[in-house]
MARKEMAR-161194 format. One record per residue (C-alpha): residue number from 1; chain; x, y, z. Coordinates in steps of 0.5 Angstrom, whole numbers, plus 2048, in hexadecimal, padded with zeros to 3 digits. Each point is the difference from the previous one (the first is absolute). Example, Ala and Ser with C-alpha at 12.3 -4.5 7.8 and 13.67 -1.06 7.14 Angstrom:
// MARKEMAR-161194
1,A,819,7F7,810
2,A,802,807,7FE
// end
This chain:
// MARKEMAR-161194
1,A,8C5,726,75D
2,A,7FC,7FD,805
3,A,7FB,804,803
4,A,803,7FF,806
5,A,807,7FF,7FF
6,A,802,7FE,808
7,A,7FC,7FB,801
8,A,802,7FC,7F9
9,A,808,802,802
10,A,7FF,7FC,806
11,A,7FC,7FA,7FD
12,A,805,800,7FA
13,A,806,7FE,805
14,A,7FB,7FC,804
15,A,800,7FC,7F9
16,A,806,7FF,7FF
17,A,801,7FE,806
18,A,7FB,7FA,7FF
19,A,803,7FF,7F9
20,A,806,7FE,804
21,A,7FD,7FC,805
22,A,7FC,7FC,7FB
23,A,805,7FF,7FB
24,A,805,7FE,806
25,A,7FA,7FB,803
26,A,800,7FD,7F8
27,A,807,7FF,800
28,A,800,7FC,806
29,A,7F9,7FD,7FF
30,A,7FE,7FE,7FA
31,A,807,800,7FC
32,A,804,7FA,806
33,A,7F8,7FC,7FF
34,A,801,800,7F7
35,A,807,7FD,800
36,A,7FF,7FB,804
37,A,7F9,7FF,7FC
38,A,804,801,7F9
39,A,7FB,804,7FD
40,A,7FB,805,803
41,A,7FB,801,803
42,A,7FA,804,7FF
43,A,7FD,7FE,808
44,A,806,802,804
45,A,800,807,7FB
46,A,7F8,801,800
47,A,800,7FF,808
48,A,806,805,800
49,A,7FD,806,7FB
50,A,7FA,7FE,805
51,A,804,801,806
52,A,803,806,7FE
53,A,7FA,803,7FC
54,A,7FC,801,807
55,A,807,804,802
56,A,800,806,7FB
57,A,7F8,800,801
58,A,803,804,807
59,A,805,804,7FD
60,A,7FB,802,7FA
61,A,7F9,800,806
62,A,7FD,7FC,7FC
63,A,7FA,7FD,803
64,A,7FD,7FA,7FB
65,A,7F9,7FE,801
66,A,7FF,7F8,7FE
67,A,7FA,7FE,7FD
68,A,7FD,7FA,800
69,A,804,7F9,801
70,A,807,7FF,7FC
71,A,7FD,7FA,7FB
72,A,803,7FA,7FE
73,A,802,802,7F9
74,A,806,7FF,7FC
75,A,7FF,807,7FC
76,A,7FE,805,802
77,A,7FC,806,7FC
78,A,802,808,802
79,A,7FE,807,7FD
80,A,806,804,801
81,A,802,807,801
82,A,808,800,803
83,A,805,7FD,803
84,A,7FD,802,806
85,A,7FC,7F9,7FF
86,A,806,7FC,800
87,A,800,802,808
88,A,7F9,800,801
89,A,7FE,7F8,7FD
90,A,807,7FD,803
91,A,7FE,802,807
92,A,7FB,7FD,801
93,A,801,7FA,7FD
94,A,807,7FC,7FC
95,A,800,801,7F9
96,A,805,800,7FA
97,A,7FE,806,7FB
98,A,801,800,7F8
99,A,802,808,800
100,A,802,804,7F9
101,A,807,800,7FF
102,A,802,807,801
103,A,7FF,7FE,808
104,A,806,7FC,800
105,A,805,805,7FE
106,A,7FD,806,806
107,A,805,801,805
108,A,7FE,7FD,807
109,A,7FA,7FD,7FE
110,A,803,7FC,7FA
111,A,803,7FC,805
112,A,7FB,7FF,804
113,A,7FC,7FE,7FC
114,A,805,7FB,7FD
115,A,801,7FE,807
116,A,7F9,7FF,800
117,A,7FF,7FB,7FA
118,A,7FD,804,7FC
119,A,7FF,7FE,7F8
120,A,801,806,7FB
121,A,7FC,801,7FA
122,A,801,803,7FA
123,A,7FB,804,7FD
124,A,801,801,7FA
125,A,803,7FA,7FE
126,A,7FA,7FB,7FF
127,A,805,7F9,800
128,A,803,803,806
129,A,7F8,7FE,804
130,A,803,7F9,7FD
131,A,805,7FF,805
132,A,7FE,803,806
133,A,7FB,7FC,800
134,A,805,7FA,800
135,A,803,803,807
136,A,7F9,7FE,803
137,A,801,7F8,801
138,A,805,801,806
139,A,7FC,806,803
140,A,7FA,7FC,800
141,A,804,7FA,803
142,A,802,804,805
143,A,7F8,801,803
144,A,801,807,7FD
145,A,7FB,804,7FD
146,A,802,804,7FA
147,A,7FD,808,7FF
148,A,7FE,802,7F9
149,A,7FE,808,800
150,A,7FC,7FF,7FA
151,A,7FE,806,7FD
152,A,808,800,7FE
153,A,801,807,802
154,A,7FF,804,806
155,A,7F9,805,801
156,A,7FE,807,805
157,A,7FC,7F9,802
158,A,7F9,805,7FF
159,A,7FE,7FA,7FA
160,A,803,7F9,800
161,A,803,800,7F8
162,A,7FE,7FA,7FC
163,A,804,7F9,802
164,A,805,7FD,7FB
165,A,7FD,7F9,7FF
166,A,807,7FE,7FD
167,A,803,801,808
168,A,7FB,7FA,802
169,A,803,7FB,7FA
170,A,804,7FC,804
171,A,7FA,7FF,806
172,A,7FC,7FE,7FA
173,A,804,7FC,7FD
174,A,802,7FC,807
175,A,7FA,800,803
176,A,802,804,806
177,A,7FC,804,804
178,A,7FE,806,801
179,A,7FE,805,804
180,A,7FF,808,800
181,A,802,806,805
182,A,7FE,807,7FF
183,A,804,806,803
184,A,7FE,807,803
185,A,804,804,803
186,A,7FF,807,804
187,A,805,805,803
188,A,800,806,805
189,A,800,805,7FB
190,A,801,801,7F8
191,A,7FD,7FC,7FC
192,A,800,7F8,7FF
193,A,801,801,7F8
194,A,806,806,801
195,A,803,7FD,806
196,A,800,7F8,801
197,A,7FE,7FE,7F9
198,A,807,7FE,7FB
199,A,7FD,803,7F9
200,A,801,803,7FB
201,A,806,804,7FE
202,A,803,800,808
203,A,807,7FF,802
204,A,801,7FC,807
205,A,805,803,804
206,A,7FB,807,801
207,A,7FB,7FC,7FF
208,A,802,7FC,807
209,A,803,806,804
210,A,7F8,803,7FF
211,A,7FD,7FA,802
212,A,805,7FF,806
213,A,7FE,808,803
214,A,7F9,7FD,801
215,A,7FE,7FF,806
216,A,7FC,7F9,7FF
217,A,7FF,7FC,7FA
218,A,7F9,7FB,800
219,A,800,7FA,7FC
220,A,7FB,7FB,800
221,A,800,7F9,7FC
222,A,7F9,7FC,7FF
223,A,801,7F9,7FF
224,A,7FA,7FC,7FC
225,A,7FF,7F9,7FE
226,A,805,7FB,7FD
227,A,7FE,7FD,7FA
228,A,802,7FB,7FA
229,A,802,805,7FB
230,A,7FC,7FC,7F9
231,A,801,7FE,7F9
232,A,801,808,7FE
233,A,805,805,801
234,A,7FB,806,7FE
235,A,7F9,7FD,804
236,A,806,800,806
237,A,803,807,7FF
238,A,7F9,804,800
239,A,7FC,7FC,805
240,A,807,801,806
241,A,7FF,807,7FC
242,A,7F9,800,803
243,A,801,7FD,807
244,A,807,806,801
245,A,7FB,805,7FF
246,A,7FA,7FD,805
247,A,806,7FF,805
248,A,802,807,800
249,A,7FE,805,805
250,A,7FA,804,800
251,A,7FF,807,800
// end
């Protein structure tokens, strides 16, 4: 039960209305354009999600601060605290995400992420990354960056877990430019680890209702400098890990 049930209930109704408007807008603008093109257009989908993410920030009273210019990179490599990361990042600029496969089945959220062009990765299947990587090219051809959460899972935000070099294989293999991105949060009451981050054995709906009861949430996105990937994905993972740590808010 959220600490402020009436606030949570009011925002949940607002959230449902927001979702209806966003999905109607998708059906009226993105779908017809894709039918004319005869293919999925990731630029249109990323711009759709960027536009509506700013509206969702108003529903949640999520106050996003962006630090540094958005670099001209093909891959953004970020730390990961939970599903709110997608809203926070795409509110700053159009992007497409690689997410865990379970998100596709979440009620409402799954529909929104599919509309946004999200790629889904089954982390327990080693060969699935190869299949997902084949889908990067049309996204990059539409001039949209791909966001990878290189920890491979979410955390409570106190530390940045080691980055998984395997997730960088497509960037190294194709010479795609990468850039580090650091995420931080604050919250009106409670803690980031317990009330904002989605990790451990948390379940989505109780967590989301509790989040809706917060007076406000602060999100900070800090962008680093774009760079070529180099030839060694392990070295790249270590260097990006250090850059993300350096970009995070100093307490």
